[in-house]
Every structure is written in C-alpha cells, then in structure tokens.
C-alpha positions in Angstrom: -6.2 1.8 22.7 -6.1 -0.7 20.0 -9.9 -0.6 19.5 -12.4 1.7 20.7 -13.9 -0.9 23.4 -12.8 -1.9 26.7 -13.2 -5.5 26.0 -12.4 -8.2 23.7 -14.8 -8.3 20.7 -16.5 -11.2 18.8 -14.1 -12.6 16.2 -15.0 -12.0 12.7 -16.8 -8.8 12.9 -14.0 -6.4 12.0 -13.0 -5.9 8.3 -10.5 -8.7 7.0 -7.0 -7.7 6.0 -5.7 -8.3 2.5 -5.4 -12.0 3.2 -8.9 -12.4 4.2 -8.0 -12.8 8.0 -10.0 -11.3 10.7 -8.7 -9.8 14.0 -4.9 -10.3 13.5 -4.1 -7.5 16.0 -5.8 -5.7 18.9 -8.4 -8.2 20.4 -5.9 -10.5 22.3 -2.2 -11.0 22.5 -1.4 -14.1 20.6 1.0 -16.8 21.5 3.6 -17.8 18.9 5.6 -20.9 18.5 8.7 -18.8 18.9 11.1 -19.1 21.9 11.8 -15.5 23.4 14.9 -13.9 22.2 15.7 -10.2 23.2 16.5 -9.3 19.5 16.5 -10.8 16.1 20.2 -11.6 15.7 20.1 -15.2 14.5 16.5 -15.4 13.7 15.3 -17.7 10.8 14.9 -15.8 7.4 12.4 -18.4 6.0 9.6 -17.5 8.1 9.8 -20.6 10.4 9.4 -20.6 14.1 12.5 -19.6 15.9 12.7 -22.6 18.3 15.9 -23.0 20.5 17.8 -26.2 21.3 16.9 -27.0 24.1 13.5 -25.4 24.1 13.4 -22.0 26.1 11.1 -21.7 28.9 9.7 -18.3 27.8 7.5 -17.7 24.5 6.7 -14.8 22.4 3.2 -13.1 22.2 2.2 -10.7 19.4 -0.3 -8.3 18.3 -1.6 -6.3 21.3 -4.9 -6.7 23.1 -8.1 -4.8 23.6 -6.3 -2.4 26.4 -2.9 -2.0 24.6 -1.5 1.1 23.4 -1.8 1.5 19.6 1.9 1.0 19.1 1.4 -2.6 20.5 -1.4 -3.5 18.1 0.7 -4.6 15.3 2.4 -8.1 14.5 5.8 -6.6 15.6 4.4 -5.7 18.9 5.6 -8.5 21.2 5.8 -9.6 24.8 7.6 -12.4 26.7 5.9 -14.7 29.2 5.7 -18.4 30.5 3.2 -20.5 28.5 1.8 -21.7 31.9 0.6 -18.2 32.7 -3.0 -17.8 32.1 -4.6 -14.5 31.3 -7.9 -13.2 29.8 -5.8 -11.0 27.3 -3.7 -13.7 25.7 -5.0 -16.3 23.2 -3.8 -18.3 20.1 -4.9 -18.7 16.6 -5.5 -21.9 14.8 -4.0 -22.4 11.5 -4.2 -24.9 8.7 -2.1 -25.6 5.6 
C-alpha cells in the first residue's frame, strides 16, 4: 500500500518533498486538467495541460490513494474516469501562481 494506513491521513503531516509540497502521492488520487489519452503521443512538451478540442469527456487522475499498490503511488501512476463520478479516494489540489 502507499502508506501504512487503511484510511486517508490529515494533509500536511508527512515530510514535504524537495519543493516544500506535502502529500503529493498516496493520500487520494488527484484529478488533473488533462483529458484522457491512452498514451503520450502528441502530448505537450511545455508542461501545460493536455486538453483536446473539443474537450474529451474523460479526465486523468494521478498519484495513487491510501489503498493503492505502491507502483501507483507516483505522479506517473494514472487512471481515467468521468469528472462527474464521485468517490472517497479521489480529490484535487489547489494551486496558485
């Protein structure tokens, strides 16, 4: 499992990564802005969101959740789902620039 708990933990209690960000993997899957693509052929190379025109109906979640196998608990670990689906193991991260 991602962490040695069988439930999500309070955000900010784990050691931050090199960028000072806490809980980037393994607490809940995190929605991204990207539309789902089965591979990376044609993906943006500048770090921007990969948004189709017109928008696709399926989005990408990343990072694994509290009950995932360790191999999914990384930013490259991803899944596809409809944004309207609700679950206790999927969330989102706010960012500010």
